N, C-alpha and C positions, 0 to 999 in steps of 0.2 A: 516563411512557410516552414512548418515542422518537418523534421527529417523522418518520414514515415518508415524508412528502411532501417532505422536504428534497432527496431525490435528483431529484425532478421539477424543483424550482427550480434545482438544479445543472445539470441538462440544459438547461433553458431559458436559463440564463445563458451556458453554453458555446456553444450554437448562435447565440444573438443576438450575442454578442461577435464570433464568427468571421464571421458574415454581415454585420456592420457596422450592426446595429440596436441601439437602446437596450434594447428589451424583447422577450422571447419568451413566448408563452403556449402550452403544450403541450395538445393536445386529442386526441380519439380518431381523427380522420381529417382529410384536407385538405378534404373536403366539409363536415365539421362546422365547420372554420375559416371557410370561405366563408359558410356559413349564419350563423354568429355575427357576422361582419363586416356582413352585410346587415341583420341584426336590430339591431345597434348603430346603424347609420346611420339605421334606421327608414324605409327607402325604400319607395316604391310606384311603381316605374318599370319601363320596358322595358329589360331588361339584355341586352346583346349578348354572345353566347357562340359560339365557333366550332362548327360542326356536327360536327366531328371532335374529340371530347373524351370524358372519362369521363361516363357518364349521371348520376352523382350530382351533378354541377355544376349542370346546368339544373334538376334536382329540388330542389337547395338554393335556387335562385332562386325557384321556384314556392312551395316550402314557407315561404319568408320573406315571402310576400305580394307578390311582384314578378311580372312577366311576362317571358318569355324570347323573344328573336328570334335565330334562328341565322344566322350569317354564313359566307361562304366564305373567311374569313381563314385564310391559311396561317401557322402559327406554329411557333416553335422554342424550347423550354425554358420559356417563360412566355407568358402573354397577360393582357390587362387585361379585367376585366368592366366595360366602359364602360356608363354614364358615370362610374362610381365609381373611386376609387383603390385598387381591390382587384385583386390580381394572383394568378393561379393559377400557382405555380412548381413544380408536381408533377414536372416533367421537368428542372429545373435545381437544382443544389446546388453553389454555389461560394463561395469566400471573398469577402466584401464584395459580395455579390449584392443586398443590400437596397436598395430604391429609397426615397429620403427622402419622408416625409409620406404613406406608403402603408400599406395593410394587405396584407402579403405572406404568402401562404399556402403551406405546405410539405406534402409527403406523405412518409410513412415506410412506405409499403406495401412488401411483400416484393420487388416488381419495381423499386423505386426505388433511388436512390443509398445511402440509409441504410435498409437493409431490416429494420426492427424487426419487421415483420409487419403491424402496424397502428399508425396514429398520424399526427399532423399537428401543425403549429404555426403560430401567427400571429406574424409579426414586425411591430413597430410602434415609432414614436418618440413616441407619444401616451400619456402616463401615465394619463390619465383613461380612455382606451379600454382600456388594459392592465388596469386595476383592474376594469372592468366585465366584460371577457372572463374574468378569473379567477373572478369570482363566477358569471357566467352558465353557465360550463362545469360547475360543481359544484353544481347544483341551487339556485343563487341564494344560496349561503352560502360561508363560508370553509372551508379544508381542515382541518377539525376533526371529531372524533367527533360523531355526532348529539346525544348527550347534553350536549355542551358548546357548541352553536352554535344559531343560528336564522337562517332564510333572510330576507334583506332585499329581494330582488327575485325575480321569477319567472324561474327558470333552466331549464337543460337538463342531462341526464345525459350529458355529452360530455367528461369529463376523461380525461387519460392516467394510467394506473396507475403506481405506483412501480416495478413490475417491468418495464414497458415502457421507462420512463425509464432504468433501470439498464442495460438491454440497449442502449438508444440511446447512452449514454455509452461503453460498451465498443466498439461498432461505430464510433462517431465517432473514437475515438482511433486507429483503424487507417487512416482515410481523410483526416483533417483536413489533412494536408500534401500531399495529391495534387491534381493538376489534373484535375477531373472534367468530361468533356465532357457537353453536354446529351444526354439520352436522345432517341431519334428517335421522333417522333410515329407514323411508319409501323410501328414495332415494337410499338406498344401495342395494335394490333388494334381501334382505336376504330371503331365503326360510324357511319354517317351518321345522326345523331340527328334531323335535320330530317324523316326519313321515319318516325320512331317514332309510332305512333298515339297514344300517351299524351300526347305533346307537342302534337299537332294539336288535341287536345281542350281544352288550357288556354291556348294562345297567343291 
């Protein structure tokens, strides 16, 4: 049987190398990437999030057993989920963008630089974290048929499909040599999340 997940690994390696990171782990979305980073760290903290961002980000914070506080921070391209070295880079996609010793999260939403339609990635230079992310995104097991594997950790169904990765590779080939400006926060139509009732209930 052919290894259908090799294309996912090829996509991960291409993006990681171009971005200046040792490793890339492809997942279903940028919000899933942020959630997995917080679960890996095992935090129970107050996480700072700009009030103008995608709603799934603070929801990932809450769902990972953390608390969220909204800030008035104006941001461009990326922002840090303080106090942790987790970066939301949904609006930036540039060569050598990776920040050393961080968990750097990308978005491949259809409105982003690499418009796969859905998808995300964690860039890291931490091999131990990379290995955990790979297992955690795939129901706690390796990329094998169910009949040939067994879960070793409690995981999540957050992997990127081979079809999405193949599309990502094709789209990446067309833009990898271009200088891509940061997408504008104002163009994303982000609401003021600090006014959302759902977050007032959990802060």
